C-alpha positions as CSV (number, residue, x, y, z in Angstrom):
1,M,10.1,-11.9,-1.9
2,A,12.6,-12.2,-4.7
3,D,14.1,-9.0,-6.1
4,E,12.3,-7.6,-9.2
5,L,12.9,-5.1,-11.9
6,I,11.3,-1.7,-11.4
7,D,11.4,1.6,-13.3
8,I,13.4,4.5,-12.0
9,L,11.4,7.7,-12.4
10,N,12.3,11.4,-13.1
11,D,10.3,14.0,-11.1
12,D,7.8,14.2,-14.1
13,L,7.2,10.5,-13.7
14,T,9.0,9.6,-16.9
15,V,11.1,6.5,-17.0
16,L,14.8,7.0,-16.7
17,R,16.0,3.4,-16.4
18,T,15.2,0.0,-15.1
19,C,17.0,-1.8,-12.3
20,L,16.6,-4.2,-9.5
21,K,14.3,-3.1,-6.6
22,S,17.2,-3.7,-4.1
23,E,19.4,-1.3,-6.2
24,A,16.7,1.5,-6.2
25,H,16.4,1.2,-2.4
26,K,20.2,1.2,-1.9
27,N,20.5,4.3,-3.8
28,G,17.2,6.1,-2.8
29,W,16.2,6.3,-6.4
30,F,12.6,7.5,-7.1
31,H,10.3,4.7,-8.2
32,A,6.4,3.8,-8.1
33,S,4.2,1.6,-6.1
34,V,0.5,1.1,-5.7
35,H,-1.6,1.3,-2.5
36,I,-5.0,-0.3,-2.5
37,W,-7.3,0.6,0.4
38,V,-10.1,-2.0,0.7
39,Y,-13.2,-1.0,2.6
40,T,-16.7,-2.4,3.4
41,E,-20.2,-0.9,3.0
42,K,-20.3,-1.0,6.8
43,G,-17.5,1.6,7.1
44,E,-14.7,-0.8,7.7
45,I,-11.2,-0.8,6.5
46,L,-9.1,-3.9,5.7
47,I,-5.6,-3.5,7.1
48,Q,-2.8,-5.9,6.8
49,K,0.0,-6.7,9.3
50,R,3.3,-6.8,7.5
51,A,5.3,-10.1,7.9
52,K,8.1,-10.2,10.5
53,S,10.6,-10.9,7.7
54,K,10.0,-7.7,5.8
55,N,13.0,-5.3,5.6
56,S,10.9,-2.3,6.2
57,F,8.3,-1.8,8.9
58,P,8.2,-5.5,9.9
59,D,5.2,-6.5,12.0
60,L,3.3,-3.2,11.7
61,W,-0.2,-2.7,10.5
62,D,-0.4,-1.0,7.1
63,V,-2.6,-0.3,4.0
64,S,-4.9,-3.2,2.7
65,V,-2.6,-4.0,-0.2
66,A,0.6,-2.5,-1.5
67,G,3.4,-3.3,-3.7
68,H,6.0,-2.0,-6.3
69,I,5.0,-1.4,-9.9
70,T,7.0,-3.9,-12.0
71,A,9.1,-2.4,-14.8
72,G,7.0,-1.6,-17.9
73,E,3.7,-2.2,-15.9
74,D,1.0,0.3,-15.5
75,A,-0.4,1.2,-12.1
76,I,-3.9,-0.4,-12.6
77,T,-2.3,-3.7,-13.8
78,S,0.0,-3.6,-10.7
79,A,-2.9,-2.9,-8.4
80,I,-4.9,-5.9,-9.8
81,R,-1.9,-8.3,-9.5
82,E,-1.0,-7.1,-5.9
83,I,-4.5,-7.6,-4.7
84,K,-4.6,-11.1,-6.1
85,E,-1.1,-12.0,-4.8
86,E,-1.5,-10.5,-1.3
87,I,-5.0,-11.4,-0.4
88,G,-6.3,-13.7,-3.1
89,M,-9.1,-11.5,-4.4
90,S,-9.8,-11.2,-8.0
91,V,-10.8,-7.6,-9.2
92,A,-11.6,-6.0,-12.5
93,P,-10.2,-2.6,-13.4
94,Y,-13.7,-0.9,-13.1
95,E,-13.7,-2.1,-9.3
96,L,-10.8,0.1,-8.6
97,N,-11.2,3.9,-7.9
98,K,-7.9,5.8,-8.3
99,I,-8.1,8.6,-5.7
100,G,-4.7,10.1,-6.2
101,V,-1.0,10.0,-6.1
102,F,1.3,10.6,-2.9
103,K,5.0,11.1,-2.7
104,E,6.7,9.6,0.3
105,K,10.4,9.0,1.3
106,F,11.6,6.8,4.2
107,E,15.2,6.6,5.1
108,H,15.2,3.2,6.7
109,R,19.0,2.8,7.0
110,E,22.1,4.4,5.4
111,D,21.9,1.8,2.6
112,F,18.1,1.6,2.3
113,T,15.9,4.5,1.2
114,D,12.4,4.1,-0.1
115,N,11.6,7.0,-2.4
116,E,8.2,6.4,-3.9
117,I,5.2,7.7,-5.7
118,H,2.1,5.8,-4.5
119,Y,-0.8,5.4,-7.0
120,I,-3.7,5.1,-4.5
121,Y,-6.9,3.1,-5.1
122,L,-10.0,2.4,-3.2
123,C,-11.8,-1.0,-3.7
124,K,-15.0,-2.1,-2.2
125,L,-14.8,-5.5,-0.4
126,E,-17.9,-7.5,-1.5
127,A,-16.7,-10.9,-0.2
128,D,-16.5,-12.3,3.4
129,I,-13.0,-11.6,4.8
130,R,-12.7,-15.3,5.6
131,S,-12.6,-16.1,2.0
132,L,-9.4,-14.1,1.5
133,R,-6.0,-15.9,1.4
134,I,-3.0,-14.0,2.5
135,Q,0.5,-14.3,1.0
136,K,2.6,-15.3,4.0
137,E,5.9,-14.0,2.7
138,E,4.3,-10.4,2.7
139,L,1.8,-10.2,5.6
140,S,1.0,-12.2,8.5
141,E,-2.6,-11.2,9.2
142,I,-5.5,-9.1,7.9
143,R,-8.5,-7.6,9.9
144,L,-11.3,-5.2,9.5
145,I,-11.2,-2.2,11.6
146,S,-13.9,0.6,11.8
147,I,-13.1,3.9,10.3
148,D,-13.6,5.5,13.8
149,S,-11.3,2.9,15.3
150,F,-8.7,3.4,12.7
151,E,-8.8,7.3,13.1
152,L,-8.3,6.9,16.9
153,A,-5.4,4.5,16.5
154,I,-3.5,6.6,14.0
155,N,-4.0,9.8,16.1
156,K,-2.4,8.1,19.3
157,R,1.1,9.2,20.2
158,D,2.6,5.8,19.9
159,F,0.8,4.8,16.6
160,E,4.2,4.5,14.9
161,Q,4.8,1.3,17.2
162,V,1.7,-0.3,15.7
163,F,1.1,1.2,12.1
164,V,3.5,2.0,9.3
165,P,4.3,5.7,9.8
166,H,2.8,7.3,6.7
167,Y,2.8,11.0,6.6
168,P,-0.2,12.2,8.7
169,D,-1.7,14.1,5.6
170,Y,-1.6,10.7,3.8
171,Y,-3.9,9.0,6.2
172,S,-6.2,12.0,6.3
173,F,-6.3,12.1,2.5
174,V,-7.2,8.3,2.4
175,L,-9.9,8.4,5.1
176,K,-11.5,11.6,3.5
177,K,-11.9,9.7,0.3
178,I,-13.2,6.6,2.0
179,K,-15.8,8.5,3.8
180,K,-16.8,10.4,0.6
181,E,-17.3,7.0,-1.1
182,L,-19.4,5.9,1.9
183,R,-21.2,9.3,2.1
184,L,-20.2,9.6,5.7
């Protein structure tokens, strides 16, 4: 994907300045993203396999939809845009349930640190997964996985070779919220 303008944030989430995403990553500056976890009534979670060309966590399974919040954009608008871009699904704001925010920092290389606050949403998948269209620059595959299978997978010792290594409490938080939505 092309470089994009994003807002650099203070610890209180106020905007300090705007710069290119590549500059933010090079300097480890704090910025915002959205994570949207798509689930089904049957207790399945949509996961995406990141494209091999990605500069962070290539070819690993990750959150259903994720992306940086563009400069001047609010989180809900960004979430709707990212869902449409990455999996071709149109959603309205009322279909997104904000479940929280989560700070996470990954130091990929000396010149690449992803220092983010994730605005996390849940979204129920009403369509057949075969109707979704993936953005090949961002991801190579999507699939549905049962909540039980997902929990088993992320609790295996080698999960970091298969899934993006979000902090364990991140995954626990998200799974708890999805189970609450499904009354499991």
